[in-house]
Structure formats: C-alpha cells, structure tokens
Z-matrix of the N, CA and C atoms (Angstrom, degrees):
N
C 1 1.501
C 2 1.490 1 111.03
N 3 1.314 2 117.34 1 138.57
C 4 1.432 3 120.09 2 172.90
C 5 1.542 4 107.50 3 -111.64
N 6 1.230 5 120.13 4 158.76
C 7 1.416 6 126.48 5 176.17
C 8 1.467 7 108.95 6 -108.55
N 9 1.462 8 123.71 7 128.23
C 10 1.244 9 127.39 8 -176.62
C 11 1.525 10 105.30 9 -136.09
N 12 1.231 11 112.17 10 107.22
C 13 1.620 12 120.72 11 -168.63
C 14 1.451 13 115.62 12 48.53
N 15 1.328 14 122.82 13 -105.37
C 16 1.400 15 121.56 14 171.81
C 17 1.455 16 114.30 15 -108.70
N 18 1.304 17 118.47 16 28.47
C 19 1.471 18 119.37 17 -178.74
C 20 1.591 19 109.62 18 -131.11
N 21 1.268 20 110.74 19 160.30
C 22 1.458 21 121.88 20 178.41
C 23 1.544 22 109.19 21 -104.20
N 24 1.419 23 112.96 22 130.01
C 25 1.502 24 118.62 23 179.96
C 26 1.519 25 105.45 24 -109.78
N 27 1.279 26 119.41 25 118.86
C 28 1.437 27 123.78 26 -178.13
C 29 1.605 28 105.26 27 -100.66
N 30 1.331 29 111.77 28 132.05
C 31 1.489 30 121.65 29 -177.08
C 32 1.497 31 106.97 30 -126.34
N 33 1.419 32 112.42 31 156.27
C 34 1.416 33 116.32 32 178.19
C 35 1.646 34 103.82 33 -102.75
N 36 1.383 35 113.24 34 -179.96
C 37 1.404 36 114.77 35 -173.09
C 38 1.483 37 119.04 36 -74.10
N 39 1.351 38 118.19 37 0.48
C 40 1.402 39 126.77 38 165.32
C 41 1.467 40 114.58 39 -99.24
N 42 1.406 41 118.24 40 9.60
C 43 1.383 42 118.89 41 168.29
C 44 1.618 43 111.70 42 84.50
N 45 1.266 44 120.46 43 7.98
C 46 1.466 45 125.26 44 176.73
C 47 1.518 46 109.15 45 -80.71
N 48 1.316 47 117.38 46 137.88
C 49 1.409 48 116.76 47 175.85
C 50 1.620 49 112.57 48 -84.32
N 51 1.269 50 114.62 49 114.52
C 52 1.458 51 119.39 50 -177.86
C 53 1.457 52 118.68 51 -87.32
N 54 1.391 53 116.47 52 -33.62
C 55 1.415 54 119.74 53 175.83
C 56 1.455 55 108.90 54 -160.09
N 57 1.439 56 110.10 55 150.68
C 58 1.440 57 120.26 56 172.63
C 59 1.491 58 107.05 57 -120.66
N 60 1.324 59 113.33 58 128.19
C 61 1.529 60 115.29 59 -166.08
C 62 1.488 61 107.58 60 -141.22
N 63 1.405 62 112.12 61 163.78
C 64 1.611 63 118.49 62 166.00
C 65 1.443 64 112.29 63 -89.33
N 66 1.312 65 114.29 64 -11.93
C 67 1.495 66 122.70 65 -174.99
C 68 1.535 67 109.41 66 -89.76
N 69 1.342 68 114.18 67 131.22
C 70 1.382 69 123.74 68 -178.45
C 71 1.512 70 112.41 69 -102.49
N 72 1.302 71 117.55 70 113.63
C 73 1.528 72 119.99 71 -177.83
C 74 1.552 73 106.52 72 -92.23
N 75 1.352 74 108.64 73 159.18
C 76 1.533 75 113.11 74 -179.62
C 77 1.447 76 113.25 75 -81.64
N 78 1.359 77 113.15 76 68.68
C 79 1.535 78 121.13 77 177.44
C 80 1.521 79 107.31 78 -122.89
N 81 1.256 80 119.86 79 160.77
C 82 1.542 81 121.54 80 175.48
C 83 1.493 82 109.17 81 -64.86
N 84 1.365 83 116.64 82 140.40
C 85 1.448 84 118.68 83 164.71
C 86 1.472 85 117.10 84 -89.30
N 87 1.245 86 118.46 85 156.27
C 88 1.432 87 127.44 86 178.56
C 89 1.591 88 103.78 87 -115.74
N 90 1.380 89 114.31 88 121.28
C 91 1.436 90 115.47 89 -179.44
C 92 1.549 91 101.48 90 -125.35
N 93 1.368 92 119.88 91 171.94
C 94 1.421 93 127.15 92 -178.21
C 95 1.507 94 114.02 93 72.84
N 96 1.347 95 116.52 94 28.53
C 97 1.423 96 121.19 95 173.28
C 98 1.439 97 115.97 96 -85.95
N 99 1.411 98 119.04 97 153.03
C 100 1.437 99 116.59 98 -177.76
C 101 1.521 100 113.39 99 -97.72
N 102 1.301 101 117.94 100 -17.38
C 103 1.488 102 118.21 101 -177.54
C 104 1.520 103 112.02 102 -58.73
N 105 1.415 104 114.81 103 134.00
C 106 1.389 105 118.40 104 177.84
C 107 1.509 106 115.52 105 -108.80
N 108 1.318 107 115.61 106 -27.59
C 109 1.447 108 118.47 107 -178.35
C 110 1.630 109 108.52 108 -85.58
N 111 1.242 110 112.54 109 102.39
C 112 1.489 111 118.59 110 -177.56
C 113 1.598 112 109.11 111 -112.96
N 114 1.350 113 110.21 112 92.13
C 115 1.469 114 114.97 113 178.31
C 116 1.654 115 104.72 114 -133.39
N 117 1.228 116 110.79 115 151.68
C 118 1.439 117 120.36 116 176.97
C 119 1.558 118 118.14 117 -47.87
N 120 1.318 119 115.28 118 123.21
C 121 1.495 120 116.42 119 -175.92
C 122 1.462 121 113.78 120 88.28
N 123 1.305 122 119.31 121 -15.27
C 124 1.516 123 125.39 122 -175.21
C 125 1.546 124 102.43 123 -70.71
N 126 1.352 125 117.99 124 154.29
C 127 1.329 126 123.93 125 170.72
C 128 1.526 127 114.33 126 -106.58
N 129 1.390 128 122.37 127 145.97
C 130 1.380 129 124.43 128 -176.83
C 131 1.515 130 107.85 129 -63.79
N 132 1.258 131 117.42 130 156.31
C 133 1.542 132 126.59 131 -176.77
C 134 1.568 133 105.84 132 -66.02
N 135 1.330 134 111.92 133 155.13
C 136 1.507 135 117.36 134 -174.22
C 137 1.543 136 116.54 135 -59.47
N 138 1.304 137 113.74 136 -28.25
C 139 1.534 138 116.08 137 174.27
C 140 1.425 139 113.47 138 -68.05
N 141 1.274 140 116.99 139 -36.57
C 142 1.541 141 125.40 140 -177.52
C 143 1.585 142 109.49 141 -76.49
N 144 1.406 143 113.00 142 -33.40
C 145 1.456 144 116.79 143 179.80
C 146 1.443 145 111.94 144 -66.95
N 147 1.314 146 114.17 145 -37.43
C 148 1.522 147 118.83 146 178.10
C 149 1.637 148 112.64 147 -62.78
N 150 1.416 149 111.46 148 -41.08
C 151 1.469 150 120.59 149 175.15
C 152 1.539 151 109.00 150 -67.75
N 153 1.293 152 117.10 151 -38.40
C 154 1.422 153 118.11 152 -179.58
C 155 1.550 154 117.06 153 -59.22
N 156 1.381 155 110.95 154 -35.19
C 157 1.493 156 116.40 155 170.58
C 158 1.518 157 112.96 156 -57.82
N 159 1.349 158 114.84 157 -39.41
C 160 1.415 159 117.14 158 179.13
C 161 1.558 160 111.98 159 -64.32
N 162 1.407 161 108.54 160 -47.49
C 163 1.566 162 115.94 161 176.07
C 164 1.541 163 109.26 162 -52.51
N 165 1.313 164 118.83 163 -49.29
C 166 1.441 165 117.34 164 -178.34
C 167 1.671 166 110.80 165 -63.16
N 168 1.288 167 119.09 166 -39.42
C 169 1.468 168 117.38 167 171.59
C 170 1.383 169 111.65 168 -63.16
N 171 1.255 170 124.45 169 -37.39
C 172 1.527 171 124.11 170 -177.82
C 173 1.599 172 107.20 171 -70.43
N 174 1.292 173 119.34 172 -44.55
C 175 1.458 174 119.35 173 178.04
C 176 1.494 175 110.80 174 -63.11
N 177 1.374 176 117.11 175 -40.92
C 178 1.511 177 117.34 176 -176.30
C 179 1.464 178 114.75 177 -65.39
N 180 1.425 179 116.06 178 -34.38
C 181 1.411 180 122.88 179 174.04
C 182 1.343 181 110.95 180 -73.49
N 183 1.203 182 122.50 181 -48.36
C 184 1.500 183 128.33 182 172.29
C 185 1.531 184 112.64 183 -45.38
N 186 1.413 185 114.17 184 -46.21
C 187 1.413 186 117.37 185 179.24
C 188 1.624 187 111.21 186 -63.81
N 189 1.352 188 114.93 187 -41.91
C 190 1.395 189 120.75 188 176.10
C 191 1.440 190 109.64 189 -56.87
N 192 1.222 191 124.45 190 -41.17
C 193 1.451 192 125.97 191 -178.16
C 194 1.595 193 113.19 192 -88.29
N 195 1.322 194 115.28 193 8.58
C 196 1.459 195 124.65 194 -177.86
C 197 1.566 196 111.50 195 54.64
N 198 1.376 197 112.43 196 40.09
C 199 1.569 198 115.33 197 175.85
C 200 1.574 199 110.11 198 -117.01
N 201 1.278 200 113.82 199 3.97
C 202 1.423 201 116.09 200 -173.83
C 203 1.568 202 112.50 201 -65.93
N 204 1.352 203 115.40 202 -35.42
C 205 1.513 204 118.37 203 -175.51
C 206 1.589 205 106.84 204 -73.85
N 207 1.327 206 119.93 205 -9.42
C 208 1.488 207 119.96 206 179.40
C 209 1.528 208 111.47 207 -88.70
N 210 1.373 209 117.86 208 -19.85
C 211 1.378 210 125.28 209 174.09
C 212 1.563 211 119.43 210 -67.85
N 213 1.345 212 117.73 211 114.91
C 214 1.326 213 116.34 212 -174.34
C 215 1.625 214 109.27 213 -111.75
N 216 1.297 215 120.52 214 -19.79
C 217 1.416 216 119.25 215 -176.29
C 218 1.574 217 101.67 216 -158.39
N 219 1.439 218 109.39 217 145.74
C 220 1.442 219 116.44 218 169.95
C 221 1.536 220 106.38 219 -130.27
N 222 1.300 221 116.79 220 123.82
C 223 1.420 222 117.41 221 178.63
C 224 1.576 223 107.78 222 -97.79
N 225 1.385 224 116.02 223 125.30
C 226 1.439 225 116.74 224 -174.27
C 227 1.489 226 115.99 225 -115.05
N 228 1.391 227 111.34 226 17.08
C 229 1.465 228 117.21 227 176.81
C 230 1.480 229 116.18 228 -52.65
N 231 1.283 230 115.27 229 -46.76
C 232 1.501 231 120.22 230 177.11
C 233 1.486 232 113.89 231 -101.73
N 234 1.318 233 120.15 232 106.12
C 235 1.498 234 122.28 233 -178.53
C 236 1.406 235 112.83 234 -61.02
N 237 1.392 236 121.62 235 -16.35
C 238 1.328 237 126.28 236 179.62
C 239 1.504 238 116.14 237 -91.90
N 240 1.389 239 114.72 238 -8.76
C 241 1.488 240 123.59 239 175.08
C 242 1.530 241 113.15 240 -155.84
N 243 1.303 242 111.43 241 81.52
C 244 1.405 243 118.72 242 177.49
C 245 1.592 244 106.75 243 -65.71
N 246 1.318 245 121.24 244 137.85
C 247 1.435 246 123.54 245 178.68
C 248 1.450 247 108.62 246 -110.03
N 249 1.415 248 115.68 247 123.67
C 250 1.460 249 118.04 248 176.40
C 251 1.455 250 107.45 249 -110.42
N 252 1.328 251 115.79 250 136.59
C 253 1.478 252 122.17 251 178.62
C 254 1.611 253 103.77 252 -106.78
N 255 1.284 254 114.56 253 134.33
C 256 1.433 255 124.20 254 172.96
C 257 1.565 256 103.74 255 -123.49
N 258 1.405 257 115.50 256 87.26
C 259 1.467 258 117.63 257 -174.00
C 260 1.542 259 113.78 258 -64.26
N 261 1.365 260 118.75 259 -37.51
C 262 1.444 261 114.99 260 178.41
C 263 1.508 262 113.67 261 -69.87
N 264 1.269 263 116.53 262 -21.02
C 265 1.553 264 117.51 263 172.04
C 266 1.456 265 116.00 264 -92.43
N 267 1.304 266 120.12 265 0.37
C 268 1.459 267 126.90 266 -176.58
C 269 1.541 268 107.45 267 56.58
N 270 1.191 269 121.55 268 47.93
C 271 1.521 270 122.68 269 -177.64
C 272 1.504 271 112.23 270 -135.60
N 273 1.340 272 113.60 271 138.71
C 274 1.471 273 126.01 272 168.94
C 275 1.562 274 107.60 273 -106.06
N 276 1.234 275 118.81 274 127.54
C 277 1.574 276 119.10 275 -174.61
C 278 1.521 277 100.06 276 -114.84
N 279 1.377 278 111.69 277 125.91
C 280 1.409 279 119.47 278 170.83
C 281 1.545 280 105.21 279 -93.81
N 282 1.317 281 112.26 280 98.21
C 283 1.532 282 119.31 281 -167.01
C 284 1.558 283 112.96 282 -80.97
N 285 1.278 284 115.86 283 -18.17
C 286 1.552 285 113.08 284 -174.57
C 287 1.558 286 112.26 285 82.96
N 288 1.244 287 115.59 286 -153.41
C 289 1.493 288 122.71 287 -177.29
C 290 1.563 289 105.11 288 -86.19
N 291 1.314 290 113.59 289 -161.76
C 292 1.381 291 127.37 290 179.52
C 293 1.531 292 117.53 291 -87.60
N 294 1.338 293 115.35 292 2.76
C 295 1.524 294 116.66 293 -178.91
C 296 1.645 295 105.41 294 -85.46
N 297 1.425 296 108.45 295 155.48
C 298 1.332 297 126.32 296 171.51
C 299 1.719 298 110.10 297 48.55
N 300 1.256 299 117.43 298 49.99
C 301 1.405 300 122.15 299 -171.58
C 302 1.527 301 107.68 300 -63.57
N 303 1.372 302 116.47 301 -44.09
C 304 1.506 303 119.82 302 -176.17
C 305 1.528 304 108.74 303 -65.96
N 306 1.319 305 117.65 304 -48.55
C 307 1.474 306 116.09 305 177.59
C 308 1.538 307 115.58 306 -61.84
N 309 1.203 308 119.04 307 -34.74
C 310 1.527 309 125.73 308 173.53
C 311 1.494 310 112.38 309 -58.16
N 312 1.273 311 113.53 310 -41.36
C 313 1.504 312 119.18 311 -178.87
C 314 1.538 313 110.44 312 -73.65
N 315 1.350 314 119.98 313 -32.71
C 316 1.388 315 123.00 314 176.15
C 317 1.560 316 106.13 315 -64.31
N 318 1.349 317 121.20 316 -42.94
C 319 1.361 318 118.37 317 175.72
C 320 1.571 319 114.24 318 -71.41
N 321 1.210 320 120.39 319 -36.98
C 322 1.407 321 122.65 320 175.35
C 323 1.442 322 113.68 321 -58.94
N 324 1.392 323 119.89 322 -42.16
C 325 1.439 324 124.16 323 173.01
C 326 1.582 325 112.38 324 -61.04
N 327 1.309 326 115.96 325 -46.12
C 328 1.491 327 115.43 326 175.66
C 329 1.487 328 113.72 327 -62.40
N 330 1.290 329 122.12 328 -42.07
C 331 1.434 330 124.20 329 173.28
C 332 1.590 331 116.31 330 -58.86
N 333 1.399 332 111.63 331 -40.91
C 334 1.469 333 117.49 332 -178.79
C 335 1.541 334 108.36 333 -65.00
N 336 1.316 335 115.99 334 -39.35
C 337 1.454 336 123.33 335 179.66
C 338 1.635 337 108.84 336 -65.18
N 339 1.304 338 114.51 337 -36.85
C 340 1.428 339 118.06 338 179.33
C 341 1.463 340 119.84 339 -79.50
N 342 1.421 341 111.06 340 -11.80
C 343 1.509 342 113.79 341 -171.19
C 344 1.610 343 107.00 342 -126.91
N 345 1.259 344 116.38 343 30.04
C 346 1.462 345 117.61 344 -177.47
C 347 1.567 346 108.47 345 -59.39
N 348 1.268 347 111.11 346 135.98
C 349 1.569 348 125.35 347 -177.70
C 350 1.639 349 112.93 348 65.67
N 351 1.265 350 112.03 349 17.33
C 352 1.460 351 114.29 350 175.93
C 353 1.668 352 107.72 351 -109.46
N 354 1.281 353 116.17 352 131.69
C 355 1.377 354 119.17 353 -178.69
C 356 1.575 355 109.13 354 -90.47
N 357 1.278 356 122.31 355 139.02
C 358 1.475 357 125.72 356 -177.93
C 359 1.462 358 116.79 357 164.90
N 360 1.405 359 115.74 358 -163.58
C 361 1.426 360 120.87 359 -175.56
C 362 1.536 361 111.47 360 -116.83
N 363 1.306 362 118.88 361 147.00
C 364 1.412 363 120.18 362 173.70
C 365 1.560 364 106.82 363 -113.34
N 366 1.269 365 119.52 364 127.95
C 367 1.470 366 122.79 365 178.13
C 368 1.511 367 112.63 366 -110.86
N 369 1.511 368 115.75 367 112.80
C 370 1.406 369 120.66 368 -169.62
C 371 1.530 370 103.56 369 -124.17
N 372 1.348 371 121.08 370 23.72
C 373 1.446 372 118.54 371 -176.72
C 374 1.692 373 113.21 372 -63.15
N 375 1.332 374 109.46 373 -36.37
C 376 1.503 375 116.40 374 179.67
C 377 1.561 376 104.41 375 -117.31
N 378 1.322 377 116.90 376 115.48
C 379 1.496 378 120.04 377 -177.51
C 380 1.537 379 116.79 378 -56.12
N 381 1.378 380 114.50 379 -17.19
C 382 1.419 381 121.80 380 -175.70
C 383 1.666 382 110.39 381 -92.17
N 384 1.309 383 111.93 382 -13.14
C 385 1.435 384 115.23 383 174.59
C 386 1.661 385 110.32 384 -134.85
N 387 1.329 386 109.59 385 66.06
C 388 1.583 387 110.96 386 169.24
C 389 1.427 388 111.30 387 -83.44
N 390 1.305 389 117.03 388 127.48
C 391 1.456 390 116.26 389 171.90
C 392 1.612 391 110.13 390 -146.46
N 393 1.388 392 106.54 391 171.15
C 394 1.472 393 117.51 392 -175.94
C 395 1.542 394 107.97 393 -113.04
N 396 1.352 395 116.83 394 136.99
C 397 1.461 396 116.41 395 174.52
C 398 1.650 397 103.58 396 -121.65
N 399 1.253 398 109.68 397 116.64
C 400 1.530 399 115.05 398 177.46
C 401 1.500 400 111.24 399 -70.61
N 402 1.360 401 113.28 400 142.19
C 403 1.419 402 121.08 401 179.90
C 404 1.500 403 110.37 402 -91.18
N 405 1.256 404 120.95 403 108.53
C 406 1.580 405 124.32 404 -172.21
C 407 1.545 406 107.39 405 -94.18
N 408 1.374 407 119.36 406 -1.38
C 409 1.468 408 114.56 407 -177.03
C 410 1.391 409 110.04 408 -73.42
N 411 1.309 410 116.83 409 145.87
C 412 1.461 411 124.90 410 171.95
C 413 1.627 412 111.62 411 -69.30
N 414 1.357 413 114.88 412 147.88
C 415 1.442 414 117.26 413 -178.36
C 416 1.563 415 107.43 414 -59.42
N 417 1.225 416 115.71 415 149.71
C 418 1.527 417 122.56 416 178.20
C 419 1.590 418 113.86 417 67.01
N 420 1.300 419 119.61 418 13.82
C 421 1.430 420 121.92 419 175.55
C 422 1.467 421 111.51 420 -100.10
C-alpha cells in the first residue's frame, strides 16, 4: 500500500495500481517512492518497480521468519538503505540494500529477541557489523 495525500493506493506485486481508497487496510505501507502519476490501472515507474522487487523479497523472507506481521512500513527512497519500521517492536531497521536478505533477517530476529521492550534502531547494512542503538530520547522531544 502506498499513501497519496489522504488516500491509500493498493498495488499488486507487479506494481499495478489496483485500487485507490479512503480505507486503510492492515498491510505495510511503502514510502519514499518516486512515481507521481497514481491512476487506477497505471503501473509504478521503472525505478520503483526495481525497488518493489526488493520489497517483495523482504516481505517473503519476513513471512518465512514469522516477522511479516510486525512490519508496518518500508521506506524505499534509498535503494542502498531500505528502512523498515516495526511499530509494535518500537524499532527502525536500517536494512541496507537487497543483498543477503535471508541472513539479514536471521540477525534482525536475534536482535529483536535481545531487545524486547527497548525502543531503537537496528543496523544490518553490513552482516559482520549488526548492532542495536537504543533510543534514549523522551517521547515528544
């Protein structure tokens, strides 16, 4: 699902716009896209289609690891650092690029288990240097 002003744009895995609605479904949102023309039946621009393939791989692997329901948003603006938000876990994941997706999720799962109830960021850009940075800021600051 993409967000366009006050509406929700639902796409399929080939990047075609299936529906534009005022109703928000419980599916992850994709932000940071470049496509501007959002009309029913239209396809996302080429740049976004390439990134959509990575999003599909991320979601498929997350489902295998039983983490897909925790993903609320994927920011695709930077193809070298996809940002995955897991609101229920209070985590922002700096996923890096489309390489080693399965291995990255193994590391993400381990960090999630070690940081339950901690708010912060997980950095998995480099598999040899996966780390968690706790967010010490107070709410509303």
